[in-house]
N, C-alpha and C positions, 0 to 999 in steps of 0.2 A: 697298831702300829707296826707289829712284826709282819703282818700280812703286807702292808704297803712296802716295807723294806724287802720282803721276800720278792715282790713283783719287780721291784726297781732293780735288785740284784739279778733277776732273770733277764730283764731288758738289757742291762749292761752286758751281761754275759753273751746274750744273743747278738747283739751289735758287734761285740768284740770278735766273736768267732766268724761272723760274716766279713768283717773287715780284715782279719787275719787271712782269710782264704781267698782274698782278691788277688789281682795281679799287679798292684801298684805298691811300690815300696812306701810312699807316705800313708796310704791306708793301713798298711800293716803296722807301721809305728803308732799310728793312732789306736788301732785295734789292741795293741799291747798295753797301752795307757789305759784304755777303757776296761781291759781284763784286770789290771792291778787295782783300779778303783772298785770294781765289783768285788775282788777279793777283799779289800779292806772293809768294805760295807758288810760283807758275809761275816768276817771275824768280828766286827763290832755287834752285828745282830745275834751271833751265837754267844757273845758275851753277856746278853741281857740288855734291855733297853728300859729306861725309866726307873732306874734305882734310886732309893732315898737316901742310902747310906753315903756318909762322906768318904771320899777316896783315899784319905790319909787317916792314921791314928792320931787321937788327941787324948786328953785326960778324960776320963769317965765314958769313953765310947767303947762299946763292946762289940758293935756290928759294923763292919766296913766293906767297902766295895772291892770286888777283885781286880787287881792291877794287871793281871796277866793279859786280858784282851788289848788293852791300851800299849803295853809292852809289844806284843805281837804285831800290832798295826804299825807302831814306829818302826820296828825292824823291817816290816814289809815295804814301807814308804821308801826307806833307805835302799832297800835292794831293787825295788821298781824304778827308782831314779837312776841307779848305776846301770840297770839293763837298758833302760829307755836311752841314756846317753850312748851306751855302747852300740845299740841298733841305729842310732842317729848317725854315728861315726861311720859305721859300715855301710849304710844307705848313702852317705855323702860320698864315701870313697868310690863306691860301686858306681854312682851317677857321674863323678868326675872322670872315672876312667871309661865307662861304657857309653856315656851321653844319653842314657835312657833310664827311666824309672819303671819301665814295664818288665815283669819278669819274663814273659815270653820272648821278648828281644834279648834279654840277658841270656837266656838259654840258647838262643840261635834259631828259635822257631819264629818264622815270619807269618804265622797265621793271624788273621785279624778277625775278632769276633764283634 
């Protein structure tokens, strides 16, 4: 299962880097979302998969699951939501002012590839 998760995380990171390096604002926003999802899966996988221990303590339980990965993922989800909202607002404002979503046109380059 860890191998499958590692491959999925690699695919998400690869797609995210490809989209972030593109010239379109919308692709950059989608790339940052994919990057955050890849980071969430990486934290979850590093915490261990398939545990049989309960996540909370109860009477008579001596072994319990580590809550740190879940807490880190919850924090990362909140941070990625805030970053995505900020990037969307900046992209919307840039599009409203410059009437383009292409980064080359925003910089003033009129090259077309």
